[in-house]
C-alpha positions in Angstrom: -9.2 -32.7 34.5 -11.9 -34.9 32.8 -15.1 -33.1 31.5 -17.9 -34.8 29.6 -19.9 -33.8 26.4 -23.3 -34.4 27.7 -25.5 -32.4 30.3 -26.4 -33.8 33.6 -23.6 -36.2 33.2 -23.3 -36.8 36.9 -26.7 -38.5 37.2 -26.1 -40.5 34.3 -22.8 -41.6 35.8 -24.7 -42.8 38.8 -27.2 -44.4 36.9 -24.5 -46.3 35.1 -22.5 -47.5 38.4 -25.9 -48.7 39.8 -27.1 -50.5 36.2 -23.2 -52.2 36.2 -23.5 -53.4 39.8 -27.2 -54.6 39.0 -25.5 -56.8 36.1 -22.6 -58.0 37.9 -25.1 -59.4 40.7 -27.1 -61.0 38.3 -24.5 -62.7 36.5 -22.4 -64.0 39.7 -24.2 -63.4 42.9 -26.4 -66.2 44.3 -26.0 -67.7 40.6 -26.4 -71.6 40.9 -23.9 -72.0 38.0 -21.5 -70.4 40.0 -21.6 -72.8 43.1 -18.4 -74.6 42.1 -16.4 -71.5 42.4 -14.8 -70.2 45.4 -15.8 -67.0 47.0 -12.5 -65.2 45.7 -13.0 -66.5 42.3 -16.5 -65.0 42.1 -15.1 -61.7 43.6 -12.3 -61.7 40.7 -15.0 -62.2 38.2 -17.4 -60.1 39.4 -14.7 -57.1 39.6 -13.8 -57.8 35.9 -17.1 -57.8 34.5 -18.0 -54.8 36.6 -14.7 -52.8 35.4 -15.4 -53.8 31.5 -18.8 -52.8 31.7 -18.3 -49.6 33.5 -15.6 -48.6 31.2 -18.0 -49.0 28.0 -20.9 -47.1 29.3 -18.6 -44.4 30.8 -17.0 -43.9 27.2 -20.7 -43.4 25.9 -20.5 -40.0 27.9 -17.9 -38.7 25.5 -15.4 -37.9 28.7 -12.6 -35.6 27.5 -9.3 -34.2 29.3 -9.0 -30.7 29.2 -5.4 -29.4 30.1 -3.3 -26.5 29.7 0.1 -26.6 27.7 2.7 -23.8 28.0 3.8 -22.6 24.6 7.0 -20.2 24.3 8.1 -18.8 21.1 11.3 -17.0 20.2 11.1 -13.5 18.7 11.1 -13.4 15.0 13.6 -11.3 13.3 12.8 -10.8 9.7 15.5 -9.9 7.4 14.8 -8.2 3.8 17.3 -7.9 1.2 17.2 -5.7 -1.8 17.6 -7.7 -4.8 17.3 -4.9 -7.4 19.9 -3.8 -10.0 20.9 -0.6 -8.5 22.3 -2.5 -5.7 25.3 -3.5 -8.2 25.5 -0.6 -10.4 28.3 0.9 -9.2 32.1 0.6 -10.6 32.6 -2.6 -8.5 29.5 -5.0 -8.8 31.1 -8.0 -7.6 32.7 -6.3 -4.4 29.1 -5.3 -3.5 27.4 -8.4 -4.2 30.1 -10.3 -2.2 29.6 -7.8 0.7 25.9 -8.4 0.7 26.3 -11.9 1.0 28.7 -11.7 3.8 26.5 -9.5 5.9 23.5 -11.7 5.2 25.6 -15.1 6.2 26.7 -13.2 9.3 23.2 -12.1 10.4 21.7 -15.4 10.2 24.7 -17.5 11.5 24.5 -15.3 14.7 20.9 -14.9 15.2 19.3 -18.1 14.4 20.4 -19.9 17.7 18.3 -17.2 19.7 15.4 -16.2 17.5 13.4 -17.5 14.6 14.8 -16.0 11.3 12.7 -15.3 8.4 14.6 -14.0 5.2 12.9 -12.1 2.3 13.9 -10.4 -1.1 12.4 -7.7 -2.6 12.3 -5.4 -5.7 9.8 -5.8 -8.0 7.5 -7.5 -5.3 8.2 -9.7 -2.1 9.8 -13.0 -2.4 10.8 -15.4 0.3 14.6 -15.6 -0.1 16.3 -17.5 -2.6 19.7 -16.7 -4.4 20.4 -12.7 -4.7 21.1 -12.2 -7.9 20.2 -8.5 -8.2 18.3 -8.4 -11.4 15.1 -7.1 -10.3 13.8 -4.0 -12.5 12.2 -2.1 -9.8 12.6 -1.3 -6.1 9.5 -1.1 -3.8 10.7 -0.4 -0.4 7.0 0.6 1.1 5.5 -2.9 -0.3 8.1 -5.2 1.5 7.3 -3.2 4.7 3.5 -3.7 4.2 3.9 -7.3 3.3 6.1 -8.2 6.2 3.1 -6.6 8.4 0.3 -8.5 6.7 2.2 -11.9 6.7 3.4 -12.0 10.2 0.1 -10.5 11.8 -0.4 -11.3 15.4 3.1 -12.7 15.6 5.8 -11.7 17.8 8.0 -9.7 15.4 10.8 -8.2 17.4 12.6 -6.7 14.5 12.8 -6.3 10.7 16.3 -5.9 9.5 16.0 -3.9 5.7 19.4 -4.1 3.9 19.5 -2.0 0.8 20.7 1.1 -0.9 17.7 3.2 -0.4 16.8 3.8 -3.7 13.1 3.2 -4.3 11.3 3.7 -7.8 7.9 2.1 -7.2 5.2 2.6 -4.5 5.0 4.8 -1.9 7.4 6.8 0.0 8.8 4.0 2.5 8.6 6.6 5.8 4.8 7.3 5.3 4.0 3.6 5.9 5.7 3.8 9.2 2.4 4.1 10.9 1.2 0.6 9.6 3.9 -1.4 11.7 4.2 -1.9 15.2 8.0 -3.1 15.3 11.2 -1.5 15.2 13.0 -1.5 11.6 17.0 -1.6 11.5 18.2 -0.6 8.2 21.8 -1.3 6.7 22.8 1.1 4.0 24.6 -0.2 0.9 25.8 1.7 -2.0 27.7 5.0 -2.7 26.2 8.1 -1.3 28.7 10.5 -3.0 27.4 13.1 -5.4 28.8 12.5 -8.6 28.6 14.3 -12.0 25.4 12.9 -13.8 23.2 14.0 -16.4 19.9 11.8 -16.8 16.6 11.4 -18.5 14.3 11.5 -16.0 11.1 11.0 -17.5 9.3 11.0 -21.0 5.6 11.6 -21.5 4.2 11.1 -25.0 0.7 10.0 -26.3 1.2 6.2 -27.4 -1.1 6.6 -30.4 -0.8 9.0 -33.1 -1.9 9.1 -36.9 -0.2 8.9 -40.0 0.7 12.2 -41.5 0.2 14.0 -38.2 2.6 15.7 -35.7 2.8 14.7 -32.1 4.3 16.2 -29.0 6.8 14.4 -26.7 8.0 15.9 -23.1 11.2 15.1 -21.8 12.5 15.7 -18.2 16.2 15.8 -17.7 18.1 16.2 -14.4 21.8 17.5 -14.3 23.9 17.3 -11.2 27.3 19.0 -10.6 27.2 20.3 -14.6 26.7 24.0 -14.0 27.6 26.1 -16.9 28.4 22.9 -19.2 26.7 23.1 -22.6 25.3 19.6 -23.1 23.0 18.6 -26.5 19.6 16.8 -26.0 18.3 15.1 -28.7 15.6 12.7 -30.5 16.9 9.9 -32.8 15.2 7.4 -34.8 17.2 4.7 -36.5 20.5 7.0 -36.2 18.9 9.9 -37.6 18.4 13.2 -35.4 15.1 14.4 -35.5 15.2 17.2 -33.2 17.8 18.9 -30.5 18.6 21.8 -28.2 21.6 22.8 -26.2 21.0 22.9 -22.4 23.4 24.7 -20.0 22.4 24.2 -16.7 22.8 27.1 -14.4 23.3 25.7 -11.1 24.6 22.4 -9.8 21.3 20.6 -9.5 19.2 21.8 -12.4 15.8 19.9 -13.7 14.9 20.9 -17.3 11.7 20.2 -19.3 11.7 20.2 -23.1 8.8 19.5 -25.5 9.8 18.5 -29.1 7.1 18.3 -31.9 7.8 15.2 -34.3 6.2 13.9 -37.4 4.4 10.6 -36.8 5.3 9.2 -40.2 4.0 6.3 -42.0 1.7 3.7 -40.1 3.1 1.2 -37.5 5.1 0.8 -34.4 8.0 3.8 -34.1 10.7 3.4 -32.1 12.5 6.7 -30.8 15.8 7.2 -28.6 16.2 10.4 -26.3 19.7 11.3 -25.8 21.5 13.6 -23.5 25.3 14.1 -24.1 27.7 12.7 -21.5 30.7 14.4 -20.1 34.2 12.9 -19.7 34.2 12.3 -15.9 30.6 10.8 -15.6 30.1 7.5 -13.8 26.6 6.5 -14.9 26.1 6.8 -18.8 23.1 4.2 -18.7 20.6 6.7 -17.8 21.7 9.0 -20.5 19.5 7.4 -23.2 16.0 6.5 -23.0 13.8 5.1 -25.6 9.9 5.2 -26.1 7.6 3.8 -28.7 4.4 5.2 -30.4 1.5 3.5 -32.6 0.9 5.3 -35.8 -2.4 4.7 -37.2 -3.6 5.4 -40.5 -7.0 7.1 -41.7 -8.9 10.2 -40.4 -11.6 9.4 -38.0 -15.1 10.8 -39.2 -17.1 12.2 -36.5 -21.0 12.7 -36.9 -22.7 15.0 -34.5 -26.5 15.2 -34.6 -28.6 17.6 -32.5 -32.0 19.2 -32.5 -31.0 22.5 -33.2 -27.6 24.3 -32.4 -26.0 24.3 -28.8 -23.0 25.6 -27.5 -21.7 22.0 -26.2 -21.4 20.7 -29.8 -19.8 23.9 -30.8 -17.3 23.5 -28.0 -16.6 19.6 -29.0 -16.4 20.6 -32.8 -13.9 23.7 -32.2 -11.7 21.1 -30.3 -11.9 18.3 -32.8 -11.0 20.9 -35.8 -7.8 21.7 -33.9 -6.7 17.9 -34.6 -5.9 17.2 -38.5 -7.1 13.4 -37.6 -10.9 14.3 -37.5 -13.4 15.1 -40.0 -16.5 16.7 -38.2 -20.0 16.7 -39.5 -22.7 18.5 -37.7 -26.4 18.2 -38.3 -28.8 20.5 -36.3 -31.9 19.5 -38.3 -33.4 16.5 -40.2 -32.8 15.1 -42.7 -29.9 13.3 -41.1 -27.3 11.0 -43.1 -29.1 7.8 -43.7 -25.7 6.0 -44.3 -23.7 5.8 -41.0 -21.1 3.1 -42.1 -18.5 5.8 -43.3 -18.4 7.4 -40.0 -16.1 6.2 -36.9 -18.4 7.8 -34.1 -21.8 9.2 -33.6 -22.4 11.7 -31.4 -26.4 12.4 -30.2 -26.7 15.9 -28.5 -30.0 15.6 -26.4 -31.1 12.7 -28.3 -33.9 11.3 -28.4 -36.3 14.0 -27.3 -40.1 14.2 -27.4 -40.2 15.2 -31.0 -37.5 12.8 -32.4 -36.9 9.3 -31.2 -33.6 8.2 -33.2 -34.5 4.7 -32.8 -33.7 3.9 -36.5 -30.4 5.7 -36.3 -29.6 3.7 -33.3 -30.5 0.5 -34.9 -28.2 1.3 -37.8 -25.2 2.2 -35.5 -25.6 -1.1 -33.4 -26.1 -3.4 -36.8 -22.7 -1.3 -38.1 -21.3 -1.3 -34.5 -20.8 2.1 -34.6 -19.8 3.9 -31.5 -22.2 6.3 -30.0 -21.4 9.2 -27.3 -24.8 10.4 -25.7 -24.8 13.8 -24.3 -28.0 14.1 -21.9 -29.5 17.4 -21.7 -32.9 19.2 -20.6 -34.6 18.0 -23.9 -33.7 14.5 -23.7 -36.4 12.3 -23.0 -35.2 9.8 -20.8 -37.9 7.1 -20.6 -37.2 6.7 -24.5 -33.5 6.4 -23.9 -33.7 3.9 -21.3 -36.1 1.8 -23.7 -33.2 1.8 -26.4 -31.1 -0.3 -23.9 -28.0 1.5 -24.1 -26.1 0.3 -20.9 -27.7 2.9 -18.5 -30.9 3.7 -17.0 -31.9 6.8 -15.7 -34.8 7.0 -13.6 -36.3 10.5 -13.1 -37.0 11.8 -9.7 -39.0 14.8 -8.7 -37.8 17.9 -10.1 -36.2 18.9 -13.7 -32.6 18.9 -12.9 -29.7 19.9 -10.7 -26.3 21.2 -11.0 -23.2 18.9 -10.3 -19.6 19.4 -10.6 -16.9 16.3 -11.3 -14.9 14.6 -9.1 -12.3 11.9 -10.6 -12.7 8.3 -10.4 -9.4 7.1 -9.6 -10.0 3.8 -10.6 -10.7 4.8 -14.4 -8.4 3.0 -16.4 -9.5 3.1 -20.3 -7.3 6.1 -20.9 -5.2 8.7 -19.0 -5.6 12.4 -18.0 -2.8 14.6 -16.9 -2.2 15.7 -13.3 -2.5 19.0 -14.5 -6.2 18.5 -15.6 -7.0 16.4 -12.5 -6.1 19.4 -10.4 -8.2 22.0 -12.6 -11.3 19.8 -12.7 -12.6 20.4 -9.3 -12.6 24.3 -10.3 -14.8 23.7 -13.7 -18.4 25.2 -13.7 -21.0 22.7 -12.6 -23.2 20.7 -15.4 -26.9 20.6 -15.4 -27.9 17.0 -14.8 -31.1 15.2 -14.4 -32.4 14.8 -10.9 -32.5 10.9 -10.9 -30.9 7.9 -10.3 -28.4 6.0 -12.4 -28.0 2.5 -13.3 -24.8 1.5 -15.2 -24.5 -2.0 -16.9 -21.0 -3.8 -15.3 -19.6 -3.2 -18.6 -19.5 0.8 -18.0 -17.0 2.5 -15.7 -17.5 6.0 -14.5 -14.7 8.6 -15.6 -16.3 11.4 -13.4 -18.7 11.4 -10.5 -21.3 13.9 -9.7 -20.6 16.3 -6.9 -23.7 18.0 -5.6 -24.0 20.8 -3.1 -20.2 19.7 -2.1 -21.3 16.2 -1.3 -19.6 13.4 -3.5 -21.9 10.9 -4.8 -21.7 7.6 -6.8 -23.9 9.3 -9.6 -22.0 9.3 -12.8 -21.0 12.1 -14.8 -19.2 10.9 -17.7 -18.9 7.2 -18.2 -17.6 4.7 -21.0 -18.1 1.2 -21.8 -18.2 -1.3 -24.3 -21.8 -2.7 -25.2 -21.8 -5.9 -27.2 -18.7 -5.2 -29.0 -19.6 -1.5 -29.7 -18.1 1.5 -27.6 -20.5 3.5 -26.0 -19.9 6.7 -23.7 -22.3 9.1 -21.7 -22.0 13.0 -20.7 -24.8 12.9 -18.1 -25.2 17.0 -18.3 -25.3 19.9 -20.4 -23.0 22.8 -20.2 -19.7 21.2 -21.2 -19.0 24.5 -23.0 -18.3 26.5 -19.9 -15.4 23.9 -19.1 -13.9 25.2 -22.2 -14.3 28.9 -21.5 -13.1 28.6 -17.9 -10.0 26.6 -19.1 -9.3 29.8 -21.3 -10.0 32.2 -18.4 -7.6 30.6 -16.0 -4.6 29.5 -18.4 -5.4 31.6 -21.4 -5.8 28.5 -23.5 -8.3 25.7 -23.6 -5.6 22.9 -23.5 -7.2 21.1 -20.4 -10.6 21.0 -22.0 -9.0 19.9 -25.4 -7.3 17.1 -23.8 -10.5 15.8 -22.3 -12.3 16.0 -25.3 -9.3 14.6 -27.4 -8.9 11.5 -25.1 -12.8 10.9 -24.9 -13.1 10.9 -28.5 -10.3 9.1 -29.7 -11.1 6.3 -27.3 -14.5 5.9 -28.8 -13.8 6.6 -32.5 -10.6 4.1 -32.5 -12.7 1.0 -33.8 -10.4 -2.3 -33.7 -12.3 -4.5 -35.5 -15.4 -4.5 -37.9 -16.0 -8.1 -37.9 -17.4 -10.6 -35.6 -13.7 -11.2 -33.8 -12.2 -8.7 -31.8 -8.6 -8.8 -30.2 -7.6 -6.4 -27.7 -4.0 -5.8 -26.8 -1.8 -3.0 -25.9 0.7 -1.8 -28.6 3.5 -1.2 -25.9 4.2 -3.6 -23.0 7.2 -3.2 -20.5 9.6 -6.1 -20.0 8.4 -6.6 -16.3 4.7 -6.8 -17.6 2.9 -10.0 -18.4 1.7 -9.8 -22.0 -2.1 -10.1 -21.7 -4.7 -10.1 -24.7 -8.2 -10.4 -24.5 -10.7 -11.5 -27.4 -14.4 -11.5 -28.0 -16.2 -13.5 -30.6 -19.9 -12.7 -31.8 -22.4 -14.5 -33.8 -24.5 -13.0 -36.8 -26.8 -11.3 -34.4 -24.0 -9.6 -32.7 -24.4 -11.9 -29.3 -21.2 -13.0 -27.4 -20.0 -16.4 -28.3 -17.5 -18.7 -26.1 -18.4 -21.7 -27.6 -15.3 -21.7 -30.1 -11.5 -22.2 -29.9 -9.5 -19.2 -30.2 -5.9 -19.6 -31.5 -2.9 -17.3 -31.7 0.4 -17.4 -33.2 2.8 -14.9 -32.0 6.3 -14.0 -33.9 9.3 -11.7 -32.9 11.6 -10.2 -35.2 14.1 -13.2 -34.5 11.6 -15.8 -35.9 10.7 -17.2 -32.8 7.0 -18.4 -32.5 4.8 -18.6 -29.5 1.5 -20.5 -30.2 -1.1 -20.5 -27.4 -5.0 -20.9 -27.2 -7.3 -18.6 -25.2 -8.9 -19.5 -22.1 -12.5 -18.6 -21.3 -13.3 -16.0 -18.7 -17.1 -15.4 -18.5 -18.1 -13.6 -21.9 -14.5 -12.9 -23.0 -11.4 -15.0 -24.2 -8.2 -14.5 -22.1 -4.6 -15.2 -22.7 -1.4 -14.3 -20.4 1.6 -15.3 -22.1 3.6 -14.1 -19.1 6.8 -12.0 -19.6 8.5 -12.1 -22.9 11.8 -10.7 -24.1 12.3 -7.2 -25.5 11.6 -6.5 -29.1 8.9 -6.5 -31.7 6.2 -8.9 -32.1 3.2 -9.6 -34.6 0.5 -12.1 -33.8 -2.0 -14.0 -35.7 -5.0 -15.1 -34.1 -7.9 -17.4 -35.4 -11.4 -18.4 -34.8 -14.1 -20.5 -36.3 -17.7 -19.8 -36.6 -19.7 -22.5 -38.3 -18.1 -22.6 -41.7 -16.5 -19.2 -41.9 -13.0 -18.5 -40.2 -12.3 -15.2 -39.0 -8.5 -13.9 -38.5 -7.3 -11.1 -36.6 -3.6 -9.7 -36.9 -1.8 -6.9 -35.0 1.6 -6.1 -33.7 3.1 -4.9 -30.2 6.5 -4.3 -28.5 8.1 -5.0 -25.4 10.2 -2.1 -24.0 13.2 -2.4 -21.5 12.7 -0.9 -18.3 15.5 1.4 -17.2 14.6 2.7 -13.9 17.3 1.0 -11.8 20.0 2.6 -13.9 18.1 6.1 -13.7 19.4 6.9 -10.2 22.4 5.2 -8.7 23.4 7.3 -5.6 22.3 5.6 -2.6 19.6 7.2 -0.6 21.0 6.4 3.3 18.7 9.6 4.6 15.6 7.6 3.6 16.9 4.6 5.4 18.1 6.8 8.5 14.7 8.1 8.6 13.0 4.7 8.4 14.9 3.3 11.3 14.7 6.3 13.6 10.9 6.9 13.3 10.1 3.0 13.7 12.2 2.6 16.6 15.1 1.2 15.3 18.9 2.2 14.1 20.6 2.5 10.8 24.0 1.0 10.2 26.4 1.1 7.2 27.4 -2.4 5.8 30.5 -2.5 7.7 28.8 -2.4 10.9 27.0 -5.7 11.0 28.7 -7.0 14.0 27.1 -3.7 16.0 23.9 -4.6 14.7 23.9 -8.2 15.9 25.2 -7.0 19.3 22.4 -4.3 19.7 19.6 -7.1 19.0 21.2 -9.5 21.4 21.2 -7.1 24.2 17.9 -5.5 23.5 15.7 -6.5 26.4 12.7 -6.1 24.4 13.5 -9.0 22.5 12.3 -11.6 24.8 10.5 -14.9 24.2 6.8 -14.9 24.6 4.6 -17.5 26.5 1.2 -18.4 26.5 -1.1 -21.3 27.5 -3.1 -23.3 25.0 -6.0 -25.2 26.1 -5.7 -28.8 24.8 -8.7 -31.3 24.7 -8.6 -35.0 24.0 -11.4 -37.4 24.1 -10.9 -40.4 26.1 -12.4 -42.4 23.3 -9.7 -41.6 21.0 -7.3 -43.4 23.3 -6.0 -46.3 21.9 -4.6 -47.9 25.3 -8.2 -47.6 26.5 -9.3 -50.2 23.9 -6.3 -52.6 24.8 -7.2 -52.4 28.6 -10.8 -53.3 27.8 -9.9 -56.1 25.6 -7.7 -57.4 28.2 -10.5 -57.2 31.0 -13.0 -59.0 28.8 -10.1 -61.6 27.7 -9.2 -62.5 31.3 -12.9 -63.0 32.4 -13.6 -65.3 29.6 -10.2 -67.1 29.9 -11.0 -67.5 33.8 -14.3 -68.4 33.3 -13.3 -71.2 30.9 -10.3 -72.3 33.2 -12.7 -72.6 36.2 -15.3 -74.3 34.4 -17.9 -72.1 33.8 -19.4 -72.3 30.6 
């Protein structure tokens, strides 16, 4: 059907016909120059001229053709193959790998004629299928299901065939993401589901940072299967020297055991430790009997200066917590004169300062010049307008009323430091703090650790927040009464461990000063082998203003003498370097930048630790695959039942091609053959006029 791109086209078309007829009549009807022509010759020329002029005028109306095309698409069958190391962790890895490839080839060759087959592999992430090498260090089944649903949104997905051993150690429980998909999942189970004798290091929890001369705690979780009554030795080893050990005798066949060891940190540097559980004679998987961890031992005590306008239970609670640690030396001043020399301190704590009687502007100026981190505790006496004028990254705009009570809710996106799950469970039960009734504005560099919950309504107002302001760490506690948290912790647990955890983590983050000059390199002391090694750097001029006009270079070396030379990229006001994944081992680096005539250097060390998740659990989890299949409307098959799977799919009446009509629009002006028709009409008319003697 022909349509037009202009309004009232029928009127214009009629006018074109009339105009074209008029032009033809003027040229050929009763024209004295055409007297020599016969009537049929005149008529031929009139028709040719009419057709050519009409076509030109007709095309100016932008006519186009609409038609409906029927499009038929076969159902999409998506196959996803577990490419993680646990697939070949059994006693005959070559047989398993060959079996997987055989099943994969059988499915693709049998289904590709009737369906559109799309293949993926998954492990640490989701990838379009290449060669299966079973080297992925993690297994994330939930991610592959979500990726398939997102990548093929609004497509005719007939089924997802998910092949693997069912062992997942990353992401959500796959069964919990079934509600995100609207297609059946057919699962193929590989691996051995037999319960075997096994003792394994399940998890190690340790603070990655400690101080020279201190002791640190390491919590070790161990799982014992079919080892009832067998006495086994659990030990912590460093450089082949046993540091601590205990004997564990499982009282049943499936026993979970947790042990805390207290170890000496020793001298400064990166320290490698190994945790070992004794193996037994008939234990198949011994790779999970050993696990390692690394801590970064720092030197020097941290000196904390607390200034307050008079005594207050909040500073008493903080001081009592810090005094339990050998790593802190706390000085408290509750009246003037305050110390003039701040250079010897690592952190300044200002409790309800500035207030109406004390501005402390000079102290804050000294802290800024020396890049001394500050923790502000805001209370009823804090003079908020003056605090705002000090430009410390936070603006508090008081509203009507003096204050209100606010409980704490955790910010799940806070990643500066970690708090235990036990603390997070206790946090909502802590008594409320007395906070200013105000609006809060945080600079982009600040991130709330806790939000305020007022009258059981969760708000976006910060309760505790931290940030980095011009190369200087800054923290805020926007309320007084934190001492009640310490008392409540003791009331519930008969100790203050949870409160101490919060204070220690907050103070440790703020007081650790990575660098005192104009050049700062930020990095993690420990990276996993599957992580990209990312380092960031900040450069400041003499006025401590950020500067990104200079080139920052870095040289990274490992213990084998291999060197990696790189230049940082610029991202906003920071320098950024992603070296990608590096081999496991210890590394040192030396970075430098030239500011004017002066060159600044920064050195450090980090380690890349191996990831052992795929060797931790090697018993196949076919129960999860069965649940995944049945709850999504699919079926579960063993690896030797691939023919039955193919037959079920081919006989499934729900897997039908889908058809739909698509409207196609083509402009006549774009049709090349019309140009040649027009050219022929004009050319034939011109030739006949010449041939018949009309010039």
